[in-house]
C-alpha positions as CSV (number, residue, x, y, z in Angstrom):
1,X,26.1,-5.7,13.7
2,X,26.2,-2.5,14.1
3,X,24.0,0.2,16.1
4,X,22.8,1.6,12.8
5,X,21.5,-1.8,11.8
6,X,20.2,-2.8,15.5
7,X,18.7,0.3,15.3
8,X,17.0,-0.3,12.0
9,X,16.1,-4.3,13.1
10,X,14.5,-2.7,16.1
11,X,12.3,-0.1,14.4
12,X,11.5,-2.6,12.0
13,X,10.1,-4.8,14.2
14,X,8.5,-2.2,16.7
15,X,6.5,-1.0,13.2
16,X,5.4,-4.7,12.0
17,X,4.3,-5.7,15.3
18,X,2.9,-2.6,17.3
19,X,1.7,0.0,14.2
20,X,3.0,3.3,13.3
21,X,1.4,4.4,16.3
22,X,3.4,2.7,18.9
23,X,7.1,3.0,17.1
24,X,8.1,5.6,18.9
25,X,11.7,6.6,18.9
26,X,11.3,5.8,22.8
27,X,10.2,2.2,22.0
28,X,12.1,1.9,19.3
29,X,15.5,2.7,21.8
30,X,14.0,0.3,24.5
31,X,13.7,-2.4,21.6
32,X,17.2,-1.7,20.6
33,X,19.2,-2.0,23.9
34,X,20.0,1.8,23.4
35,X,19.0,4.9,24.7
36,X,17.3,7.7,22.0
37,X,20.0,9.6,22.0
38,X,21.6,7.0,20.4
39,X,18.7,6.8,17.5
40,X,19.7,10.6,16.7
41,X,23.4,9.9,16.3
42,X,22.0,7.4,13.3
43,X,19.2,9.1,11.8
44,X,18.3,12.7,11.7
45,X,14.7,12.3,12.8
46,X,12.2,9.4,12.9
47,X,10.9,10.1,9.2
48,X,14.9,9.4,8.1
49,X,14.7,6.0,10.5
50,X,11.7,4.6,9.3
51,X,13.0,5.3,5.7
52,X,15.2,3.5,6.3
53,X,13.3,0.6,7.7
54,X,11.5,1.0,4.3
55,X,14.5,0.7,2.2
56,X,16.9,-1.4,3.9
57,X,15.1,-3.9,5.8
58,X,12.4,-5.6,3.5
59,X,12.8,-8.9,2.0
60,X,15.2,-8.7,-0.8
61,X,14.3,-11.8,-3.0
62,X,11.3,-10.1,-5.0
63,X,13.9,-7.7,-6.1
64,X,16.5,-10.5,-7.5
65,X,13.5,-12.4,-9.6
66,X,12.8,-9.5,-11.2
67,X,16.2,-8.8,-12.1
68,X,16.7,-11.8,-13.4
69,X,13.5,-12.1,-15.7
70,X,15.5,-10.4,-19.4
71,X,17.9,-13.9,-19.3
72,X,15.0,-16.4,-18.6
73,X,13.0,-14.7,-22.1
74,X,12.8,-17.9,-23.6
75,X,14.4,-20.1,-21.4
76,X,12.1,-22.4,-20.1
77,X,8.3,-22.2,-19.3
78,X,6.4,-19.3,-18.6
79,X,4.1,-20.2,-15.8
80,X,7.0,-21.1,-14.1
81,X,8.4,-17.8,-14.1
82,X,5.7,-16.4,-13.1
83,X,5.0,-18.8,-10.1
84,X,8.4,-18.1,-8.8
85,X,7.3,-13.7,-9.2
86,X,4.3,-14.3,-7.6
87,X,5.9,-16.4,-5.0
88,X,8.5,-13.3,-4.5
89,X,5.7,-11.0,-4.5
90,X,3.4,-12.6,-1.9
91,X,6.3,-12.8,0.3
92,X,7.1,-9.5,-0.4
93,X,4.0,-7.9,0.0
94,X,3.1,-9.9,2.9
95,X,6.1,-8.9,5.2
96,X,6.1,-5.5,4.1
97,X,2.1,-4.7,4.1
98,X,2.1,-3.3,8.5
99,X,4.8,-1.4,7.3
100,X,3.8,0.1,4.0
101,X,0.1,1.0,5.4
102,X,1.8,3.0,8.6
103,X,3.6,4.6,5.8
104,X,0.6,5.7,4.1
105,X,-0.8,7.3,7.6
106,X,2.0,9.5,7.3
107,X,1.4,12.1,4.8
108,X,5.5,13.2,6.2
109,X,6.4,9.6,5.7
110,X,5.0,9.0,2.1
111,X,6.5,11.9,1.1
112,X,10.1,11.3,2.2
113,X,9.8,7.5,1.2
114,X,8.6,9.0,-2.6
115,X,11.8,11.4,-2.8
116,X,13.9,8.7,-1.6
117,X,12.7,5.8,-4.2
118,X,12.5,9.1,-7.1
119,X,16.5,9.6,-6.0
120,X,16.8,5.8,-6.7
121,X,15.2,5.5,-9.9
122,X,12.9,2.8,-7.7
123,X,9.5,2.7,-6.9
124,X,6.5,0.1,-6.7
125,X,5.9,0.7,-10.9
126,X,9.3,-0.9,-11.2
127,X,7.9,-4.6,-9.7
128,X,4.6,-4.0,-12.4
129,X,7.3,-2.7,-15.6
130,X,9.7,-5.8,-14.9
131,X,7.1,-7.9,-15.3
132,X,5.4,-6.2,-18.2
133,X,8.7,-6.2,-19.9
134,X,9.3,-10.4,-19.6
135,X,5.8,-11.2,-20.7
136,X,6.1,-8.7,-24.0
137,X,9.3,-10.3,-24.6
138,X,7.9,-13.6,-24.8
139,X,5.0,-12.4,-26.7
140,X,7.7,-11.2,-29.1
141,X,9.2,-14.9,-28.7
142,X,5.3,-16.8,-29.2
143,X,5.4,-18.0,-25.8
144,X,2.1,-16.4,-25.2
145,X,-0.5,-14.6,-27.2
146,X,-0.2,-11.4,-29.0
147,X,-3.3,-10.5,-28.4
148,X,-3.2,-9.9,-24.5
149,X,-1.8,-6.5,-23.2
150,X,1.4,-7.1,-20.9
151,X,0.9,-4.3,-18.7
152,X,-2.6,-5.8,-17.8
153,X,-1.5,-9.1,-17.4
154,X,1.3,-8.2,-15.0
155,X,-1.4,-5.9,-13.0
156,X,-3.2,-8.8,-12.2
157,X,-0.4,-11.5,-11.3
158,X,0.7,-8.2,-9.1
159,X,-2.3,-7.1,-8.0
160,X,-3.7,-10.8,-7.3
161,X,-0.2,-11.4,-4.8
162,X,-1.0,-8.0,-3.2
163,X,-4.6,-8.9,-2.2
164,X,-3.9,-11.6,-0.9
165,X,-0.9,-10.3,1.7
166,X,-3.6,-8.3,2.8
167,X,-6.3,-10.7,3.2
168,X,-3.9,-12.7,5.2
169,X,-2.8,-9.6,7.2
170,X,-6.0,-8.6,8.0
171,X,-7.0,-12.0,9.0
172,X,-4.0,-11.9,11.6
173,X,-2.9,-15.1,9.3
174,X,1.0,-15.7,9.8
175,X,3.0,-16.4,7.0
176,X,2.3,-20.1,5.2
177,X,4.5,-21.1,2.6
178,X,2.8,-24.0,1.3
179,X,-0.4,-21.6,1.3
180,X,1.3,-19.3,-0.7
181,X,2.5,-22.0,-3.3
182,X,-0.5,-23.4,-3.8
183,X,-2.1,-19.6,-4.5
184,X,0.9,-18.7,-6.4
185,X,0.7,-21.8,-8.8
186,X,-3.8,-21.6,-9.0
187,X,-3.1,-18.0,-9.6
188,X,-0.7,-18.4,-12.6
189,X,-2.7,-21.4,-14.3
190,X,-5.5,-18.8,-14.3
191,X,-4.0,-16.0,-15.4
192,X,-1.9,-18.3,-18.2
193,X,-5.5,-19.5,-19.4
194,X,-5.9,-16.8,-20.3
195,X,-2.8,-15.4,-22.0
196,X,-1.5,-18.7,-23.5
197,X,-1.3,-18.8,-27.3
């Protein structure tokens, strides 16, 4: 593992377990087993280090699922696809919530993160847009009601996943894959009940 990777892993660990206030370069260096000077050989400042964590150390399964949505239109049950999206979203939001909360507490860090995402043509809205695009395509296929607003349905699904992750983090609960699966199934069943043909 490269020095840079070890620093990013240490920074992600410190951010998740101790919060931004205690995620000092000194603590991150200690956790990684390096001197602070080593950190600055790979990252210009603390903001660049944290942006690196946000962009390189978050679970990527959600992105894989979203990238595959266009090929799934008209294939299989819409509910199964949405359950997979919900499970991936719950895992992603659950793992990243402590880091995201830290970012929102630092305006400079948030601005830097926005800039990086803008440069990559990415951002949190792309998740909603991908799910909305899938639902709109399934509408054209006749698999779901033409009367629903695909964007609103996507927002309802993802918003519920984000709230579930928030509540789990707030309660101090560890990720429970079985509980998350049950929630995803129940959530999609309820959503489909409202958008089904």
